[in-house]
C-alpha positions as CSV (number, residue, x, y, z in Angstrom):
1,M,-34.1,-35.4,6.0
2,D,-37.7,-36.3,5.8
3,W,-39.2,-34.2,8.6
4,S,-42.6,-35.8,8.4
5,A,-41.5,-39.2,8.4
6,F,-39.3,-38.3,11.4
7,Y,-42.4,-36.7,13.1
8,H,-44.2,-40.0,12.7
9,S,-41.3,-42.1,13.9
10,A,-40.9,-44.0,17.2
11,T,-37.6,-42.2,17.9
12,F,-39.9,-38.6,17.8
13,A,-42.6,-40.4,19.8
14,Y,-40.7,-42.1,22.6
15,I,-37.5,-39.8,22.8
16,V,-37.7,-36.4,21.4
17,L,-41.2,-35.6,22.4
18,P,-41.1,-36.7,26.2
19,L,-37.9,-34.6,26.2
20,L,-39.5,-31.6,25.0
21,I,-42.4,-32.0,27.6
22,F,-39.9,-32.5,30.2
23,C,-37.9,-29.3,29.2
24,S,-41.5,-27.3,28.8
25,R,-42.6,-28.3,32.3
26,I,-39.2,-27.2,33.8
27,V,-39.5,-23.8,32.2
28,D,-43.4,-23.3,32.9
29,V,-43.0,-24.4,36.7
30,S,-39.9,-22.5,37.3
31,I,-41.7,-19.4,35.8
32,G,-44.8,-20.2,37.9
33,T,-42.6,-20.2,40.8
34,M,-41.0,-16.7,40.1
35,R,-44.6,-15.4,39.4
36,V,-45.7,-16.3,43.1
37,I,-42.6,-14.8,44.3
38,F,-43.1,-11.6,42.4
39,I,-46.6,-11.6,43.8
40,T,-45.5,-11.8,47.2
41,K,-42.7,-9.1,46.7
42,G,-45.3,-6.7,45.2
43,Y,-43.8,-6.7,41.7
44,R,-47.2,-6.0,40.2
45,W,-45.9,-5.8,36.6
46,L,-43.7,-8.5,36.5
47,A,-46.2,-11.2,37.9
48,P,-48.8,-11.2,35.1
49,L,-46.2,-11.2,32.4
50,F,-44.6,-14.2,33.8
51,G,-48.1,-15.7,34.3
52,F,-48.6,-15.3,30.5
53,F,-45.5,-17.3,29.6
54,E,-46.2,-19.7,32.2
55,V,-49.7,-20.5,30.8
56,L,-48.6,-20.3,27.2
57,I,-45.9,-23.0,27.7
58,W,-48.2,-25.3,29.9
59,L,-51.0,-25.2,26.9
60,V,-48.3,-26.1,24.5
61,A,-47.2,-29.1,26.8
62,M,-50.7,-30.1,27.4
63,S,-51.7,-29.9,23.9
64,Q,-48.9,-32.5,23.1
65,I,-50.0,-34.7,26.0
66,M,-53.6,-34.8,24.6
67,K,-52.5,-35.7,21.1
68,N,-50.6,-38.6,22.6
69,L,-52.7,-40.0,25.3
70,S,-51.4,-43.6,24.6
71,N,-47.7,-42.6,25.0
72,V,-46.8,-43.1,28.8
73,F,-43.3,-41.5,28.4
74,C,-45.1,-38.4,27.8
75,Y,-46.9,-38.6,31.2
76,I,-43.5,-39.7,33.1
77,A,-41.7,-36.7,31.2
78,Y,-44.8,-34.2,32.2
79,A,-44.4,-35.3,35.9
80,G,-40.7,-35.3,35.8
81,G,-40.5,-31.7,34.5
82,F,-43.1,-30.7,37.1
83,A,-41.0,-31.9,40.0
84,T,-37.7,-30.6,38.3
85,G,-39.3,-27.3,37.7
86,N,-40.0,-26.8,41.5
87,F,-36.5,-27.3,42.3
88,V,-35.0,-25.1,39.6
89,G,-37.6,-22.4,40.5
90,M,-36.5,-22.5,44.1
91,F,-32.8,-22.3,43.0
92,I,-33.3,-19.5,40.9
93,E,-35.3,-17.5,43.6
94,R,-32.5,-18.3,46.0
95,K,-29.7,-16.9,43.7
96,M,-32.0,-13.7,43.0
97,A,-32.4,-13.1,46.5
98,L,-35.1,-10.4,46.0
99,G,-36.4,-8.1,48.6
100,V,-35.4,-7.6,52.3
101,V,-35.8,-9.5,55.5
102,L,-36.2,-8.8,59.1
103,V,-33.7,-10.5,61.4
104,R,-34.6,-11.0,64.9
105,V,-31.8,-12.1,67.3
106,I,-32.5,-13.0,71.0
107,T,-29.6,-13.6,73.1
108,R,-29.1,-14.1,77.1
109,T,-25.3,-12.9,76.6
110,D,-24.0,-9.7,76.1
111,A,-24.8,-8.2,72.7
112,S,-22.9,-5.0,73.0
113,A,-20.0,-6.3,70.6
114,L,-22.6,-7.5,67.9
115,V,-24.7,-4.2,68.0
116,A,-21.5,-2.2,67.6
117,H,-20.2,-4.4,64.9
118,L,-23.2,-4.1,63.0
119,K,-23.5,-0.4,63.4
120,S,-19.8,0.1,62.3
121,R,-21.0,-1.7,58.8
122,N,-23.7,0.8,58.7
123,Y,-26.6,-1.5,59.7
124,G,-29.4,-0.1,61.5
125,V,-30.1,-2.0,65.0
126,T,-33.0,-1.8,67.2
127,A,-32.2,-3.3,70.8
128,V,-34.8,-4.1,73.3
129,N,-34.8,-5.7,76.8
130,A,-37.3,-8.3,77.3
131,E,-37.9,-11.3,79.6
132,G,-37.4,-14.8,78.5
133,L,-38.2,-18.4,79.9
134,F,-34.8,-18.3,81.9
135,G,-34.5,-14.7,82.8
136,K,-33.6,-11.3,81.2
137,V,-32.7,-11.3,77.4
138,K,-31.7,-8.8,74.7
139,I,-33.8,-8.8,71.4
140,L,-32.2,-7.0,68.4
141,F,-34.0,-6.2,65.1
142,T,-32.4,-5.4,61.9
143,I,-33.8,-5.2,58.4
144,V,-31.3,-6.0,55.6
145,K,-31.3,-7.1,52.0
146,R,-31.7,-10.7,51.5
147,T,-28.5,-10.7,49.4
148,E,-26.8,-9.7,52.7
149,L,-28.4,-12.2,54.7
150,A,-25.6,-14.8,54.7
151,T,-23.1,-12.1,55.8
152,I,-25.4,-11.2,58.8
153,I,-25.8,-14.8,59.9
154,E,-22.1,-15.3,59.9
155,T,-21.9,-12.1,62.2
156,I,-24.4,-13.3,64.5
157,K,-22.8,-16.7,65.0
158,R,-19.1,-15.1,65.4
159,F,-20.2,-12.7,68.1
160,N,-23.1,-14.6,69.9
161,P,-22.9,-18.2,68.8
162,Q,-25.5,-19.1,71.4
163,A,-27.9,-16.6,70.2
164,F,-31.3,-17.7,68.8
165,Y,-32.2,-15.9,65.6
166,S,-35.2,-16.0,63.1
167,I,-35.8,-14.2,59.6
168,E,-38.8,-13.1,58.3
169,D,-39.7,-11.9,54.6
170,I,-40.9,-8.3,54.5
171,R,-43.0,-7.2,51.5
172,Q,-42.6,-3.6,51.8
173,V,-40.4,-1.2,53.8
174,S,-40.2,2.6,54.1
175,E,-37.4,4.5,52.6
176,P,-33.9,3.7,54.3
177,V,-33.1,6.3,57.1
178,R,-29.4,6.8,58.4
179,V,-29.4,6.8,62.3
180,S,-26.7,8.9,63.6
181,S,-25.3,8.5,67.1
182,E,-27.2,11.3,68.4
183,A,-30.3,9.9,67.0
184,E,-29.9,6.7,68.7
185,P,-32.4,7.1,71.7
186,A,-35.3,8.1,69.3
187,A,-34.5,5.2,67.1
188,Q,-35.2,2.7,69.8
189,G,-38.9,3.3,69.8
190,G,-39.6,2.1,66.2
191,L,-38.6,-0.3,63.4
192,L,-38.6,2.2,60.4
193,R,-35.1,3.1,61.6
194,M,-33.6,-0.2,61.3
195,V,-32.9,-0.3,57.4
196,R,-29.5,-0.4,56.2
197,V,-28.5,2.6,54.2
198,G,-27.2,1.9,50.6
199,K,-23.6,2.6,50.0
């Protein structure tokens, strides 16, 4: 096969090259999304490594764009790859579920069953009495791995379906501490004892 002729053919210019640019943009934008996530999560060595490959792939794609400024299909492929790359990056991040999150639950109903269930599953829970718009409420705090978040939300809905809950990303947390039944009163005063102990 005459590769030189194929390189200068219409098939390469209007099909193969835009497809390559499209795929390159998906890869580099996905890597960029992961790089930002690694920065926010404190992965100081992975973020620069991903940044290197992100820029390298971007330069390759841009060099092809600059060589084919009259090819509108390259522009469409570049923009389409960027949009798709954002989606792919978010999908990968959701599947990886890195780090830990703080789950805050506010409920007006009795939360003793929910607290007991979480503790029986070895989750640390801090319960605080508070005053809401319509009276007294109970606020629960627990820190869990993001991989376990779906299980926690399902548990909240099962025991307190009317409860309001919010989730916050946490960049760093101290070493997990197991809270025994004797230590519960002391644990009510701080968030450092809310981390689930790994099995």
